[in-house]
C-alpha distance (Angstrom), angle and dihedral (degrees) to the residues before:
residue distance angle dihedral
X1 . . .
X2 3.82 . .
X3 3.79 121.6 .
X4 3.83 90.3 -116.7
X5 3.82 90.8 55.0
X6 3.81 90.8 47.3
X7 3.79 89.0 51.8
X8 3.79 91.4 50.9
X9 3.81 91.0 50.2
X10 3.80 90.5 47.8
X11 3.78 89.8 51.9
X12 3.79 91.4 49.9
X13 3.79 90.0 51.9
X14 3.80 89.4 60.6
X15 3.77 128.5 62.5
X16 3.78 116.5 -106.7
X17 3.82 114.5 -153.3
X18 3.79 117.1 -95.2
X19 3.78 113.1 -154.8
X20 3.79 117.1 -141.1
X21 3.79 113.8 -104.7
X22 3.79 109.7 -131.9
X23 3.83 113.5 170.8
X24 3.80 116.1 -125.2
X25 3.79 121.5 177.3
X26 3.81 121.7 -137.3
X27 3.80 114.4 -175.5
X28 3.79 133.6 -173.1
X29 3.81 134.0 153.3
X30 3.80 91.0 5.1
X31 3.81 91.7 -57.3
X32 3.81 123.2 114.8
X33 3.79 127.2 -159.6
X34 3.79 125.1 -168.5
X35 3.80 113.3 -136.1
X36 3.80 108.8 -167.3
X37 3.80 93.6 -175.9
X38 3.80 102.3 45.6
X39 3.81 88.2 112.5
X40 3.82 90.1 72.3
X41 3.83 89.2 78.1
X42 3.82 92.7 74.5
X43 3.79 105.4 85.1
X44 3.82 89.5 177.3
X45 3.81 88.8 66.5
X46 3.84 108.7 94.7
X47 3.80 88.5 -145.7
X48 3.81 89.4 63.4
X49 3.80 95.5 51.8
X50 3.79 89.4 43.9
X51 3.79 90.6 53.8
X52 3.82 93.8 46.6
X53 3.81 90.0 48.6
X54 3.80 88.5 51.6
X55 3.80 89.8 52.9
X56 3.79 90.6 53.5
X57 3.80 91.9 47.8
X58 3.80 90.0 50.4
X59 3.78 92.1 49.3
X60 3.81 90.4 47.3
X61 3.80 90.6 51.5
X62 3.81 91.5 54.4
X63 3.79 99.7 38.5
X64 3.80 92.4 42.2
X65 3.79 88.2 78.6
X66 3.81 87.4 60.6
X67 3.81 93.9 57.3
X68 3.83 96.4 114.5
X69 3.81 91.0 51.0
X70 3.81 92.6 44.2
X71 3.81 90.4 50.7
X72 3.80 90.6 49.7
X73 3.79 91.9 49.9
X74 3.80 92.9 48.1
X75 3.81 90.0 50.1
X76 3.81 90.9 50.5
X77 3.79 94.1 48.0
X78 3.79 93.6 43.4
X79 3.81 89.8 53.3
X80 3.81 88.9 59.4
X81 3.82 91.6 59.2
X82 3.81 112.0 77.2
X83 3.80 116.5 -131.3
X84 3.79 90.5 -137.4
X85 3.77 116.3 41.8
X86 3.78 140.6 150.4
X87 3.78 138.3 -175.7
X88 3.79 126.0 -119.1
X89 3.83 108.9 -91.1
X90 3.79 118.4 -115.3
X91 3.79 128.0 -160.4
X92 3.78 125.4 -120.2
X93 3.79 131.7 160.6
X94 3.81 98.2 -24.2
X95 3.81 99.1 -37.6
X96 3.79 139.4 85.8
X97 3.82 113.1 -133.9
X98 3.79 131.3 -161.7
X99 3.78 141.8 141.6
X100 3.78 130.6 -132.1
X101 3.77 139.8 -166.7
X102 3.77 122.1 -137.2
X103 3.77 126.4 -147.7
X104 3.79 113.0 -67.0
X105 3.79 94.0 -4.3
X106 3.78 121.1 129.3
X107 3.80 99.9 -156.5
X108 3.78 137.4 53.9
X109 3.78 131.4 -98.3
X110 3.81 107.5 -143.6
X111 3.80 114.4 -143.6
X112 3.79 143.9 178.3
X113 3.80 140.0 -178.0
X114 3.79 132.4 -169.7
X115 3.82 93.7 -132.4
X116 3.82 131.4 30.7
X117 3.81 88.8 -112.5
X118 3.81 97.0 31.3
X119 3.79 128.9 117.0
X120 3.83 113.2 -74.7
X121 3.77 119.2 -115.3
X122 3.82 121.6 -155.9
X123 3.79 110.9 -130.8
X124 3.79 100.0 174.8
X125 3.80 132.4 -7.6
X126 3.79 105.6 -157.8
X127 3.81 96.3 -168.6
X128 3.84 101.1 79.5
X129 3.80 89.2 42.7
X130 3.81 92.5 51.5
X131 3.81 93.2 46.7
X132 3.80 90.1 75.7
X133 3.81 94.8 56.2
X134 3.80 139.6 56.8
X135 3.79 87.2 -140.0
X136 3.79 127.0 28.3
X137 3.78 129.7 168.3
X138 3.80 131.8 169.3
X139 3.81 102.2 -143.5
X140 3.81 98.5 177.2
X141 3.79 138.3 16.9
X142 3.79 127.6 177.5
X143 3.81 137.1 162.7
X144 3.81 120.4 -141.0
X145 3.82 119.2 -110.8
X146 3.83 90.9 -104.8
X147 3.85 88.9 53.4
X148 3.81 92.0 -126.3
X149 3.82 104.4 102.3
X150 3.80 129.0 56.3
X151 3.80 118.3 -155.2
X152 3.79 117.6 -164.4
X153 3.79 133.5 170.3
X154 3.79 121.7 -153.4
X155 3.79 135.3 -172.1
X156 3.83 124.1 -157.4
X157 3.82 99.8 -178.3
X158 3.79 107.7 47.1
X159 3.81 88.3 -118.8
X160 3.83 96.2 102.7
X161 3.80 93.8 -114.1
X162 3.77 97.1 144.1
X163 3.76 135.9 -163.8
X164 3.81 110.3 -147.3
X165 3.81 113.6 -147.2
X166 3.81 128.7 -167.9
X167 3.79 114.2 -158.9
X168 3.79 133.9 -175.9
X169 3.80 103.6 -121.2
X170 3.80 94.6 -152.5
X171 3.82 99.0 48.9
X172 3.79 101.3 21.2
X173 3.79 89.4 -129.2
X174 3.82 119.8 149.4
X175 3.80 110.5 -116.7
X176 3.81 99.6 -179.7
X177 3.82 144.1 -11.8
X178 3.79 129.7 -156.8
X179 3.81 124.2 -172.6
X180 3.82 134.7 -148.0
X181 3.78 93.7 24.5
X182 3.77 131.6 148.3
X183 3.80 119.1 -122.3
X184 3.83 92.8 -99.8
X185 3.79 120.5 115.2
X186 3.82 139.0 164.5
X187 3.80 133.0 175.4
X188 3.75 133.4 -138.3
X189 3.80 114.5 -133.4
X190 3.84 89.9 -107.7
X191 3.85 89.3 68.6
X192 3.80 89.7 -132.2
X193 3.80 102.0 73.9
X194 3.81 113.6 78.1
X195 3.79 135.0 -178.5
X196 3.81 123.1 -153.9
X197 3.80 143.2 156.7
X198 3.81 128.2 -102.8
X199 3.81 122.0 -154.9
X200 3.79 126.7 -130.7
X201 3.80 124.0 -138.5
X202 3.81 92.2 -80.3
X203 3.80 94.0 52.5
X204 3.82 94.6 -105.7
X205 3.79 115.7 133.9
X206 3.79 102.5 -110.0
X207 3.80 106.7 167.5
X208 3.78 136.9 34.3
X209 3.79 108.0 -147.1
X210 3.80 135.3 -163.3
X211 3.77 123.1 -150.2
X212 3.79 141.6 162.9
X213 3.81 109.1 -121.3
X214 3.80 108.8 -104.9
X215 3.80 94.5 11.7
X216 3.78 131.1 100.5
X217 3.81 94.6 -132.4
X218 3.80 100.6 115.7
X219 3.81 114.2 167.6
X220 3.81 128.8 -177.5
X221 3.81 108.4 -128.3
X222 3.80 95.6 175.8
X223 3.79 129.9 20.8
X224 3.79 114.4 -168.2
X225 3.78 103.3 -148.4
X226 3.79 95.5 170.9
X227 3.83 105.7 86.3
X228 3.81 90.8 -156.6
X229 3.83 90.1 65.4
X230 3.81 129.1 74.2
X231 3.83 119.8 -158.1
X232 3.80 129.6 -156.1
X233 3.81 136.7 173.8
X234 3.80 131.7 -140.2
X235 3.80 145.7 156.0
X236 3.78 124.5 -107.6
X237 3.80 113.8 -112.3
X238 3.82 91.0 -102.7
X239 3.85 90.8 48.9
X240 3.83 89.5 -126.2
X241 3.80 94.8 116.1
X242 3.78 140.5 44.0
X243 3.80 108.6 -147.4
X244 3.80 124.7 -161.4
X245 3.79 111.8 -164.7
X246 3.78 129.0 -177.9
X247 3.77 128.1 -176.4
X248 3.76 146.8 169.3
X249 3.79 123.5 -164.5
X250 3.81 94.3 -77.6
X251 3.82 106.5 18.0
X252 3.78 138.2 51.4
X253 3.78 141.7 173.3
X254 3.80 135.9 -171.1
X255 3.80 137.5 -151.5
X256 3.80 128.7 -170.4
X257 3.78 136.6 -153.8
X258 3.82 122.2 -171.1
X259 3.80 106.1 -114.4
X260 3.81 88.7 -139.5
X261 3.81 89.9 57.9
X262 3.81 101.4 37.8
X263 3.81 94.5 164.6
X264 3.78 94.0 61.4
X265 3.78 116.2 110.1
X266 3.81 114.2 -100.3
X267 3.81 112.9 -92.3
X268 3.81 114.6 -137.2
X269 3.81 114.7 -131.8
X270 3.80 95.9 -164.2
X271 3.83 128.6 -20.0
X272 3.77 119.9 -110.9
X273 3.76 109.9 -84.8
X274 3.77 127.6 -170.8
X275 3.80 109.6 -91.3
X276 3.82 94.9 0.8
X277 3.80 119.7 124.0
X278 3.78 123.1 -179.6
X279 3.79 130.7 166.7
X280 3.77 126.3 -175.0
X281 3.79 148.1 -155.2
X282 3.81 112.3 -164.2
X283 3.80 115.9 -156.7
X284 3.79 117.0 178.8
X285 3.79 109.9 -56.9
X286 3.81 95.2 -13.1
X287 3.79 127.6 78.6
X288 3.80 115.6 -155.7
X289 3.80 113.8 -157.0
X290 3.78 133.1 -173.1
X291 3.76 112.5 -160.2
X292 3.79 145.9 157.7
X293 3.81 90.0 -127.1
X294 3.83 91.3 111.5
X295 3.81 100.6 28.7
X296 3.78 142.9 -8.4
X297 3.84 93.3 -104.9
X298 3.82 90.4 56.1
X299 3.78 134.2 -118.2
X300 3.81 130.4 -134.4
X301 3.81 116.2 -117.4
X302 3.78 135.7 172.6
X303 3.79 134.6 -145.2
X304 3.82 135.5 -176.4
X305 3.78 114.4 -103.3
X306 3.80 92.9 -131.0
X307 3.82 91.3 61.5
X308 3.82 113.2 8.9
X309 3.80 95.4 164.6
X310 3.78 115.4 140.9
X311 3.80 92.0 -102.7
X312 3.81 87.7 67.8
X313 3.80 97.2 49.1
X314 3.80 111.0 117.9
X315 3.80 126.4 -170.5
X316 3.79 119.3 -105.1
X317 3.81 98.2 164.6
X318 3.82 118.0 14.4
X319 3.79 123.6 -135.7
X320 3.79 117.8 -93.0
X321 3.79 132.1 -152.9
X322 3.83 91.1 -139.1
X323 3.83 106.0 31.6
X324 3.81 121.2 68.6
X325 3.81 117.0 -155.8
X326 3.82 111.4 -142.6
X327 3.81 103.5 171.1
X328 3.77 146.5 -35.9
X329 3.78 142.9 -130.7
X330 3.81 121.3 -153.5
X331 3.81 124.5 -139.6
X332 3.80 129.1 172.8
X333 3.80 95.0 -93.4
X334 3.79 106.4 16.1
X335 3.76 145.5 34.9
X336 3.79 113.6 -131.2
X337 3.80 102.4 -150.5
X338 3.81 118.7 -165.8
X339 3.79 109.6 -142.8
X340 3.78 143.6 166.2
X341 3.76 118.2 -128.6
X342 3.79 123.3 171.5
X343 3.78 88.7 -2.7
X344 3.81 94.2 -59.7
X345 3.79 134.1 101.6
X346 3.80 117.9 -104.9
X347 3.80 137.0 168.2
X348 3.80 117.0 -123.3
X349 3.81 116.7 -163.5
X350 3.81 117.6 -150.2
X351 3.81 122.2 -168.8
X352 3.83 106.2 -126.4
X353 3.80 92.1 -148.4
X354 3.78 108.1 32.2
X355 3.81 98.2 26.3
X356 3.81 94.7 -132.4
X357 3.81 116.6 151.6
X358 3.79 137.3 -153.5
X359 3.78 136.7 162.1
X360 3.80 118.2 -112.5
X361 3.80 112.8 -116.1
X362 3.81 101.2 -116.6
X363 3.79 98.3 154.0
X364 3.77 131.4 -91.9
X365 3.79 105.0 -93.8
X366 3.81 122.5 107.5
X367 3.79 97.4 -96.9
X368 3.78 144.1 162.3
X369 3.82 113.1 -120.1
X370 3.80 128.6 -177.8
X371 3.78 131.2 171.4
X372 3.80 109.6 -126.8
X373 3.80 140.7 -177.6
X374 3.81 96.7 -3.3
X375 3.79 106.2 155.0
X376 3.81 102.3 143.1
X377 3.82 110.5 84.2
X378 3.81 90.5 -169.0
X379 3.81 94.5 56.8
X380 3.81 119.7 124.2
X381 3.81 92.2 -146.1
X382 3.79 139.7 47.7
X383 3.79 123.0 -133.6
X384 3.80 114.6 -132.0
X385 3.77 139.7 -179.4
X386 3.79 108.6 -137.1
X387 3.80 131.4 -173.6
X388 3.80 143.5 147.2
X389 3.78 134.1 -176.9
X390 3.82 88.1 -85.6
X391 3.83 101.0 28.4
X392 3.82 117.6 78.0
X393 3.78 116.7 -128.6
X394 3.79 107.6 -75.7
X395 3.79 136.0 -171.7
X396 3.79 105.5 -134.6
X397 3.79 134.3 -174.5
X398 3.79 113.6 -145.8
X399 3.81 110.8 -157.5
X400 3.77 108.9 -146.7
X401 3.81 101.0 -157.1
X402 3.81 95.0 44.0
X403 3.83 93.4 40.1
X404 3.79 89.5 -138.0
X405 3.80 140.1 119.4
X406 3.79 131.6 -130.8
X407 3.78 121.1 -165.8
X408 3.79 108.3 -130.8
X409 3.77 94.6 -178.8
X410 3.79 137.0 -5.6
X411 3.78 117.3 -158.4
X412 3.79 115.4 -111.2
X413 3.81 114.4 -104.6
X414 3.80 101.2 179.4
X415 3.79 135.5 -74.9
X416 3.80 93.4 -84.9
X417 3.78 99.0 47.4
X418 3.80 113.6 124.6
X419 3.79 114.7 170.9
X420 3.81 90.7 -157.5
X421 3.81 88.2 69.9
X422 3.79 90.2 68.2
X423 3.79 134.4 66.3
X424 3.78 125.0 -154.8
X425 3.78 124.1 -165.0
X426 3.80 136.3 -172.6
X427 3.81 115.4 -147.9
X428 3.79 134.4 -177.4
X429 3.79 107.9 -143.6
X430 3.82 119.9 -159.8
X431 3.80 109.8 -125.0
X432 3.79 123.7 -149.1
X433 3.82 91.5 -96.8
X434 3.81 92.4 48.5
X435 3.82 98.2 -103.4
X436 3.85 112.1 134.0
X437 3.82 111.7 -123.8
X438 3.83 118.7 -157.3
X439 3.80 118.6 -125.7
X440 3.81 124.6 -172.3
X441 3.79 117.6 -162.1
X442 3.79 141.8 173.0
X443 3.80 135.2 -169.4
X444 3.77 140.1 165.3
X445 3.81 110.3 -96.3
X446 3.79 100.2 -140.4
X447 3.81 93.3 46.8
X448 3.78 97.9 47.4
X449 3.80 118.8 105.1
X450 3.83 118.4 168.0
X451 3.80 112.0 -105.2
X452 3.81 95.2 4.1
X453 3.81 110.2 78.5
X454 3.79 125.7 94.2
X455 3.81 113.1 -116.0
X456 3.80 131.0 -145.1
X457 3.81 110.7 -163.4
X458 3.81 115.7 -166.7
X459 3.80 125.6 -161.0
X460 3.80 144.5 168.1
X461 3.82 115.8 160.1
X462 3.81 106.9 175.6
X463 3.82 144.2 103.0
X464 3.78 90.9 20.7
X465 3.83 88.1 -77.2
X466 3.79 112.2 150.4
X467 3.79 121.6 -144.1
X468 3.77 99.3 -141.8
X469 3.83 121.2 -165.2
X470 3.80 106.8 -97.4
X471 3.78 139.2 157.4
X472 3.79 128.6 -95.5
X473 3.79 120.8 -175.9
X474 3.81 88.5 -160.9
X475 3.80 89.9 58.2
X476 3.81 89.3 63.5
X477 3.81 87.5 76.8
X478 3.81 88.4 65.3
X479 3.81 96.7 39.4
X480 3.80 91.0 48.9
X481 3.80 89.0 56.5
X482 3.79 93.6 52.5
X483 3.80 103.6 -91.1
X484 3.79 121.0 145.5
X485 3.81 109.9 -143.0
X486 3.80 119.8 -155.5
X487 3.80 137.9 174.8
X488 3.79 118.3 -148.8
X489 3.81 106.6 -150.4
X490 3.79 92.5 -152.4
X491 3.79 127.6 -178.9
X492 3.79 112.7 -81.2
X493 3.79 92.4 62.3
X494 3.80 123.2 79.6
X495 3.80 99.7 -118.8
X496 3.80 92.7 121.4
X497 3.81 97.9 32.7
X498 3.78 137.2 -81.0
X499 3.80 90.7 -53.2
X500 3.80 87.8 62.4
X501 3.78 89.8 58.4
X502 3.80 95.2 45.4
X503 3.80 89.9 51.5
X504 3.81 90.0 59.8
X505 3.79 104.7 47.1
X506 3.83 139.3 76.6
X507 3.83 108.5 -15.5
X508 3.82 92.1 4.9
X509 3.80 95.7 55.1
X510 3.80 94.9 111.2
X511 3.82 88.0 70.6
X512 3.81 88.6 69.6
X513 3.79 92.7 57.1
X514 3.78 95.8 40.7
X515 3.81 91.4 49.9
X516 3.79 91.7 53.2
X517 3.80 93.5 49.6
X518 3.81 91.2 45.8
X519 3.81 90.8 51.8
X520 3.80 91.5 51.0
X521 3.79 92.5 49.1
X522 3.81 91.5 47.8
X523 3.81 92.4 51.9
X524 3.81 89.4 50.4
X525 3.80 94.7 47.7
X526 3.82 91.9 45.1
X527 3.79 93.0 55.9
X528 3.79 98.4 -111.2
X529 3.80 92.4 127.6
X530 3.79 149.6 8.3
X531 3.84 107.6 -83.9
X532 3.80 89.8 -138.2
X533 3.79 94.7 51.8
X534 3.79 105.5 56.2
X535 3.81 114.5 138.2
X536 3.81 129.8 -175.9
X537 3.80 131.2 -156.2
X538 3.78 133.7 -173.7
X539 3.78 138.8 152.2
X540 3.81 134.6 -148.1
X541 3.83 105.1 -22.2
X542 3.80 83.6 6.0
X543 3.80 85.4 59.5
X544 3.80 87.9 59.3
X545 3.80 86.1 54.0
X546 3.80 89.4 52.0
X547 3.79 92.9 51.0
X548 3.78 93.2 47.7
X549 3.81 97.0 47.9
X550 3.80 91.0 45.8
X551 3.80 90.8 54.3
X552 3.80 92.0 44.6
X553 3.81 98.1 44.6
X554 3.81 111.6 12.5
X555 3.80 89.5 159.0
X556 3.81 93.4 61.3
X557 3.79 97.9 64.7
X558 3.79 131.3 69.6
X559 3.79 88.9 -168.9
X560 3.80 143.7 -14.5
X561 3.80 133.0 -147.9
X562 3.81 113.1 -157.4
X563 3.80 118.8 -175.6
X564 3.82 122.3 -160.5
X565 3.82 85.9 -25.4
X566 3.80 123.4 -158.1
X567 3.80 93.8 -140.8
X568 3.83 104.9 141.4
X569 3.78 92.0 64.4
X570 3.79 101.0 152.9
X571 3.79 97.5 47.5
X572 3.79 91.8 45.4
X573 3.80 94.8 48.3
X574 3.82 89.2 51.3
X575 3.81 90.9 56.6
X576 3.83 115.2 73.7
X577 3.82 91.8 -176.6
X578 3.81 91.3 71.0
X579 3.83 116.0 92.0
X580 3.81 114.4 -96.4
X581 3.83 96.4 9.2
X582 3.80 98.4 110.8
X583 3.81 92.6 40.9
X584 3.82 90.5 56.9
X585 3.79 106.0 51.4
X586 3.81 89.6 109.0
X587 3.80 89.9 52.2
X588 3.80 101.4 49.6
X589 3.80 104.2 6.4
X590 3.78 134.0 -104.1
X591 3.81 103.4 -91.0
X592 3.79 92.8 -179.8
X593 3.80 91.9 60.6
X594 3.81 101.4 30.9
X595 3.79 122.8 53.7
X596 3.81 90.4 -166.1
X597 3.79 91.8 54.3
X598 3.80 90.5 44.6
X599 3.79 93.6 58.1
X600 3.80 92.6 40.6
X601 3.82 92.4 56.0
X602 3.81 88.8 43.3
X603 3.81 88.7 57.4
X604 3.81 93.1 63.4
X605 3.83 109.1 17.3
X606 3.82 101.1 126.3
X607 3.81 98.8 -138.6
X608 3.81 90.7 50.3
X609 3.80 94.4 50.0
X610 3.80 104.4 47.1
X611 3.81 108.4 133.8
X612 3.78 136.7 -166.4
X613 3.81 97.7 -95.2
X614 3.78 139.4 118.2
X615 3.79 101.2 -79.5
X616 3.80 120.9 -153.2
X617 3.80 120.1 -115.0
X618 3.79 108.5 -72.3
X619 3.80 133.6 -159.7
X620 3.82 114.9 -174.9
X621 3.79 128.6 177.9
X622 3.80 132.2 -172.8
X623 3.81 141.8 162.2
X624 3.79 130.8 -124.2
X625 3.82 91.3 -139.5
X626 3.79 95.7 50.3
X627 3.81 108.0 132.1
X628 3.80 93.0 179.0
X629 3.81 100.4 54.0
X630 3.78 115.7 16.5
X631 3.81 115.0 -125.9
X632 3.81 89.1 -125.0
X633 3.81 92.3 69.3
X634 3.82 95.9 67.5
X635 3.81 90.2 34.6
X636 3.82 91.1 56.7
X637 3.79 91.2 43.6
X638 3.78 94.3 52.3
X639 3.81 91.8 45.3
X640 3.81 91.7 52.7
X641 3.80 93.2 45.8
X642 3.80 90.2 52.2
X643 3.79 90.3 50.6
X644 3.82 93.7 48.6
X645 3.81 101.1 33.2
X646 3.79 116.6 118.3
X647 3.81 93.0 -179.6
X648 3.79 132.5 81.9
X649 3.80 104.2 -134.9
X650 3.82 115.6 117.7
X651 3.80 120.2 -90.5
X652 3.80 107.7 -161.5
X653 3.80 133.1 -175.4
X654 3.80 124.5 -168.9
X655 3.82 116.3 -165.7
X656 3.80 115.7 -168.6
X657 3.79 132.1 -179.3
X658 3.81 93.2 -115.4
X659 3.79 134.8 93.5
X660 3.78 136.9 -111.7
X661 3.81 94.8 -57.5
X662 3.79 98.1 49.4
X663 3.80 126.2 -136.3
X664 3.80 123.2 1.1
X665 3.79 130.4 -130.7
X666 3.79 128.5 50.6
X667 3.82 95.3 -85.1
X668 3.81 103.1 28.8
X669 3.79 96.0 85.1
X670 3.82 98.6 45.3
X671 3.80 94.7 93.5
X672 3.81 90.9 49.6
X673 3.81 90.1 54.3
X674 3.79 90.7 44.4
X675 3.81 92.2 54.9
X676 3.82 90.7 50.4
X677 3.80 90.2 50.4
X678 3.79 91.7 45.4
X679 3.80 88.6 54.4
X680 3.82 90.3 53.1
X681 3.79 93.8 44.9
X682 3.80 94.8 46.6
X683 3.78 93.4 47.4
X684 3.81 91.4 47.4
X685 3.81 94.0 41.5
X686 3.82 86.8 -131.3
X687 3.80 96.9 124.3
């Protein structure tokens, strides 16, 4: 008898929780649905906590048999994290900043020095602060322009309800504290005036406030009354400007305040206009703007600071049908424009004076590239993060004049890691409507045998977020046991431009699900995997993808891992009191206002489409403090699957006390990953 069969029999010998079915009617547009598990939303009801505790006990009873494998995986993954580690220092306003990890410690010690070889100064040691909490995350950290005050925002729930602290760097004394803030922060040039965001009851940033550190003189400088918009505040890279931005899915607007006159009223650059997006980087007396004004893939424009109205915008880099602009960094002589071309990230250099352009030579592999920590406009190099499916995350300096890269640091991936043992490929998979869908994959050469390897296919496909091919040292534990790992770059992301995103949202959302299924079937038919060992994984909006493709093709998957999954899409999008709902009407649709969008979401919403079929093995995890996807969504989904399931494979739900991002610290989440991997390995019999 196989280990997977033994596991199934063991599961059957135990008692999985059965949630009570209490009918609750939800009506819209003359249509009524019966939700038997709506009661799970009330965490104050002892029956809810009792049920969630029962789910955890059930999951423990099943996964407990995997303890030796889980321990082995944790040991492997822990060995790939160095005890002593430090980041590459970056320069800002007279100081070099970095963080380091000390032996056995889970959290960072944040440091600075006034000279590359000067004495280090501890800004903030996170370890004693984290020791008092089950969850601890620094979500923002900023030093005042005079280098004397440290501002830091921390969250102890995982729900992004921050406490903003102002601390005298020299004495360590606390100067001020503000509660229920976002992680946004900007300074006035006087180093006493600060701007920050305050959350409303749903967790959306609602107000941008101004305050003098240590004084009770809080003033609202921007109130965002439109619940579909989300504001934030930040400083320009040269610290000359305070910028207040606000955006919905398809519109944005920006206001500026001179940092030297922080009590001036915000000056609007251009009012929000239907369908118009514009984002900006002010530098001195010039405002650089990237916008969809001239094309859906954006152009770069500039405007004079004294009158930056749209009539004065002039084109620096025109829009392209094939190149998507995603951001820019300003230096004295050039603009470093982050773009997507052919589905991959590239860096386009634009001469600020002559307008000439060229691509930076960053190699030819399918890689993930981000500009990072570039605060010196006079620098002759650009700092980048660089990674691929076979290249560990690296901090790289790109030298503009020489058109060359130097690796400053490559993350440790274990003593035995040899990138030559692994092969990565980039495929273009024909979808059912003829559109080629990119797939990135990696496998270990000596363990690959056509048609025989288990496959883990990852997907997301929402918000225009692109799932770029990047390295994970944890993933080696799957690759080294014969798994093929692949990313389906489905519509709904921006891998192939803005059109790619538009083709995977609102009334085009089914493309996302169809693309993912088509990619899985192509990998099977092309011999990249064993047809009976195809696994899928997705998180958050990727969890919605998991629920949809499981309902559509339950026979295709051996197992599915769904993290913090957005699976009760219709009910959530009908409820404006839930965090994020109103801000996402342009992403999913507004089913309360549009009957067409109501029935379209109904056609794919995972909870609403669970059927009486043999479901694949399922591992689901969620957090009680998740403000982005309520814990009740996966809880309802799992309960309904159990009720409808005609199969015998395990359906497991793990409920933690964290938020959307899971555990904090560099070691705290290793066991969670190990249990997910153990699930995949046990179900595939590849352990």
